[in-house]
Legacy VTK file of the C-alpha trace (Angstrom):
# vtk DataFile Version 3.0
C-alpha trace
ASCII
DATASET POLYDATA
POINTS 289 float
78.836 36.141 143.294
75.716 37.608 141.733
76.679 40.064 138.891
72.911 40.833 137.793
72.190 43.999 139.840
72.147 47.318 138.294
75.247 48.286 136.254
76.648 51.832 137.046
74.420 54.747 136.507
71.347 52.578 136.197
68.043 53.351 138.103
68.858 53.120 141.672
68.524 49.941 143.380
66.193 49.370 146.994
67.451 49.369 150.065
66.505 45.773 150.267
68.702 45.007 147.017
71.717 46.521 148.803
71.065 44.837 152.006
70.542 41.143 150.323
74.116 41.697 148.569
75.831 42.165 152.101
73.987 38.894 153.000
75.559 37.171 150.174
78.789 38.696 150.386
79.184 38.084 154.177
78.018 34.268 153.604
81.068 34.104 150.904
83.531 35.670 153.321
84.117 38.511 151.372
82.720 41.271 153.670
84.205 41.968 156.926
84.538 44.832 159.546
87.979 46.272 159.760
90.255 48.947 161.372
92.938 50.010 159.350
96.687 49.353 160.807
98.337 52.542 159.469
101.699 51.595 161.174
102.379 48.696 158.494
100.646 50.711 155.495
103.073 53.687 156.610
106.016 51.333 157.080
106.316 49.306 154.156
103.055 49.037 152.298
103.065 45.412 152.971
101.666 42.783 155.569
98.238 42.640 156.969
97.108 46.483 157.045
93.757 45.648 159.122
92.458 44.573 162.191
89.498 42.365 161.055
86.068 42.609 162.748
82.759 41.299 162.383
80.526 43.411 159.872
78.897 46.461 161.443
75.485 46.633 162.170
73.155 46.815 159.034
71.884 50.049 159.709
75.517 51.230 159.717
76.390 49.585 156.518
73.459 50.568 154.524
73.784 54.273 155.984
77.644 54.587 154.621
76.615 52.867 151.335
73.867 55.115 150.875
76.224 58.048 151.451
79.340 57.277 149.166
76.938 55.414 146.529
73.462 56.744 146.496
72.574 53.070 145.880
73.576 53.315 142.522
75.678 50.247 142.502
75.469 47.008 144.654
78.487 45.745 146.852
78.793 42.610 144.202
78.691 44.926 141.438
81.064 47.413 142.562
83.391 44.327 143.493
83.052 42.993 139.855
83.800 46.529 138.417
86.929 46.832 140.447
88.471 43.384 139.817
86.953 42.844 136.453
87.864 44.311 132.972
91.746 44.197 133.459
92.848 42.374 130.419
96.136 40.289 131.429
95.790 41.271 135.035
93.287 39.934 137.549
92.700 40.431 141.354
92.554 37.803 143.844
91.726 37.297 147.555
89.474 40.310 147.288
87.600 41.564 150.342
85.181 44.272 150.839
85.564 45.848 154.355
83.593 48.202 156.390
85.436 50.792 158.511
83.960 53.628 161.027
83.380 55.833 158.243
84.690 54.341 154.997
84.493 51.131 152.485
87.779 49.552 152.134
88.548 47.364 148.906
91.660 45.063 149.378
92.843 42.389 146.863
95.885 40.829 145.654
97.280 41.658 142.041
98.002 38.638 139.755
99.588 38.763 136.317
99.478 35.419 134.244
98.413 33.868 137.573
101.217 34.727 139.386
101.129 37.492 142.285
102.648 40.634 141.406
101.432 42.787 143.949
98.547 44.257 146.375
96.259 47.031 146.425
93.911 48.788 149.038
91.703 51.576 148.303
89.809 53.372 150.746
86.411 55.155 149.819
84.954 57.909 152.041
83.407 61.591 151.952
85.163 64.414 153.357
83.934 66.404 155.892
83.119 70.434 155.112
82.891 73.132 157.945
79.581 74.770 158.061
81.194 77.716 159.771
84.606 78.530 158.607
87.594 78.259 161.392
84.931 76.447 163.492
85.700 72.383 163.442
81.941 71.655 164.121
79.192 71.378 162.927
80.332 69.658 159.544
78.364 68.455 156.464
79.237 65.891 153.889
81.627 67.042 151.443
83.604 65.501 148.380
83.469 61.812 147.916
87.374 60.670 147.519
89.245 57.425 146.414
92.017 57.116 148.793
95.034 54.684 147.705
96.036 53.379 151.231
98.555 51.320 149.510
99.760 49.579 146.080
102.617 47.266 145.671
104.183 45.779 142.656
107.137 43.341 142.823
108.080 44.566 139.274
108.178 47.931 137.636
107.200 48.896 134.125
104.111 46.571 133.889
101.798 48.987 132.770
99.173 47.701 135.514
99.046 51.157 137.554
98.577 53.437 134.603
95.893 51.191 132.935
94.002 50.142 136.375
93.901 54.039 137.476
92.689 55.158 134.130
89.531 52.695 134.218
89.382 53.511 138.086
88.869 57.173 137.295
86.062 56.537 134.831
84.485 54.320 137.034
84.370 56.511 140.121
83.619 59.785 138.152
80.439 57.619 137.106
79.943 56.750 140.792
79.844 60.591 141.918
83.368 60.605 143.287
85.321 63.650 143.201
88.916 63.186 143.962
91.922 60.457 144.322
94.120 60.916 146.965
97.299 59.028 148.073
100.454 59.706 149.584
103.458 59.621 147.180
106.110 57.967 149.318
107.295 54.927 147.933
110.673 55.179 145.406
109.399 55.678 141.978
106.017 56.682 142.993
106.983 60.249 144.086
107.860 60.788 140.064
105.378 58.414 138.713
102.131 59.844 140.546
103.487 63.263 139.442
103.736 62.082 135.707
100.395 60.629 135.984
98.880 64.008 136.634
98.300 63.928 140.463
99.241 67.194 142.256
100.809 68.160 145.469
97.594 68.808 147.645
99.451 71.178 150.079
100.886 74.481 148.165
102.992 75.254 150.981
104.748 71.991 150.598
104.907 72.587 146.675
106.656 75.717 147.307
109.293 73.914 149.750
109.888 71.732 146.979
110.607 74.470 144.729
113.086 75.895 147.037
114.804 72.548 147.215
114.786 72.227 143.509
116.355 75.656 143.211
119.082 74.932 145.805
120.083 71.627 143.672
120.213 73.643 140.693
122.576 76.009 142.167
124.683 73.256 143.663
125.138 71.477 140.607
125.761 74.767 138.673
123.359 74.177 136.216
122.367 76.207 133.393
118.687 77.003 134.795
117.245 80.329 135.783
115.509 80.631 138.984
112.609 82.014 137.250
112.216 78.516 135.181
111.526 77.033 138.400
109.477 79.694 140.010
107.096 79.511 137.108
106.291 75.525 137.688
102.634 75.365 138.774
101.896 71.534 139.248
103.671 68.386 140.138
103.512 67.141 136.576
105.410 70.728 135.545
108.088 69.372 137.919
108.261 65.789 136.316
108.868 66.914 132.833
110.972 69.756 133.921
114.326 70.294 131.877
114.370 66.910 130.169
117.480 68.109 128.156
119.376 68.249 131.425
120.827 64.859 132.642
121.862 64.491 136.477
123.165 61.662 138.435
121.462 59.825 141.023
122.057 56.811 142.747
119.991 53.758 143.774
119.956 51.275 146.949
119.289 47.552 146.906
115.171 48.589 147.768
114.966 50.869 144.779
115.245 54.171 146.489
117.302 56.962 145.021
119.802 59.710 146.349
121.166 62.397 145.009
124.432 61.748 147.291
126.975 58.717 146.402
127.401 56.750 149.243
128.276 52.791 150.034
124.480 52.243 150.565
123.513 53.491 147.016
126.012 51.936 144.774
124.102 52.190 141.482
124.524 55.192 139.444
121.526 56.745 136.873
121.447 59.579 134.787
117.982 60.842 134.461
116.286 64.400 133.370
116.447 66.903 135.994
112.989 66.983 137.229
112.656 63.183 137.288
115.806 62.832 139.427
114.846 65.432 141.570
111.299 63.733 142.342
113.054 60.394 142.866
115.070 61.545 145.477
112.309 64.195 146.707
110.380 63.741 150.437
107.036 61.959 150.309
104.261 64.228 149.371
100.346 64.287 149.568
98.808 64.024 146.378
95.515 64.339 144.670
93.579 64.159 141.314
90.397 65.613 140.197
88.204 63.049 138.520
LINES 1 290
289 0 1 2 3 4 5 6 7 8 9 10 11 12 13 14 15 16 17 18 19 20 21 22 23 24 25 26 27 28 29 30 31 32 33 34 35 36 37 38 39 40 41 42 43 44 45 46 47 48 49 50 51 52 53 54 55 56 57 58 59 60 61 62 63 64 65 66 67 68 69 70 71 72 73 74 75 76 77 78 79 80 81 82 83 84 85 86 87 88 89 90 91 92 93 94 95 96 97 98 99 100 101 102 103 104 105 106 107 108 109 110 111 112 113 114 115 116 117 118 119 120 121 122 123 124 125 126 127 128 129 130 131 132 133 134 135 136 137 138 139 140 141 142 143 144 145 146 147 148 149 150 151 152 153 154 155 156 157 158 159 160 161 162 163 164 165 166 167 168 169 170 171 172 173 174 175 176 177 178 179 180 181 182 183 184 185 186 187 188 189 190 191 192 193 194 195 196 197 198 199 200 201 202 203 204 205 206 207 208 209 210 211 212 213 214 215 216 217 218 219 220 221 222 223 224 225 226 227 228 229 230 231 232 233 234 235 236 237 238 239 240 241 242 243 244 245 246 247 248 249 250 251 252 253 254 255 256 257 258 259 260 261 262 263 264 265 266 267 268 269 270 271 272 273 274 275 276 277 278 279 280 281 282 283 284 285 286 287 288
């Protein structure tokens, strides 16, 4: 793979540079067209999350690349930036995929050459309404990195924290504005809050406050309601009342519940905020970069 193209933030590349980069990736079987198969991602985060297609027309790929990156980075350099500099981790089976309105990065995660997980990122632009309350017309909005899926076979590897701090810097330099995801998988509901991701739906956040207050009352904990209502961000919830430990129970797949049953035999004591989030419903998250 040719990595001699411009680095991030260098002089803009020409359309020919970008097009020739597409050609080399296609020839190396690293670039395809694809449609997401969201049923697989939402169900388990595992499996093949795409229906593969031949690459879109050259015009379509160039238009999308210009809209996302303003020709500031070549396709090959983007793959190098996403897969490189990970110290004891590395990526294999790397693919760059073109969907209808997004570019998708997909790879297997290795540690010491042993597969430990899978990562899928979707890069796209939001559409802003020109006239409020009318669905059309729209104009290009913020550039978004959406974490379609990340799975790790072992927790506490440090991979996710290291990777996304690096990616935040990279995508900020490339002109992106937000990282989005759905915090749904087990520990992730607490982890992403701890990492500074906030709830994208304020109504959803208020319902979480209500459920947290209901838990406090159910367990007769020494917490005032105004303490719960003062929480403004998910990071506040994650760090809430570390002095109070409450029991949760875990099943064989690593999911937690506040109610003990035969499917959740393992008991753990966690600080109130952490325990609550581990057992919470999935939530839509974002972080400004």
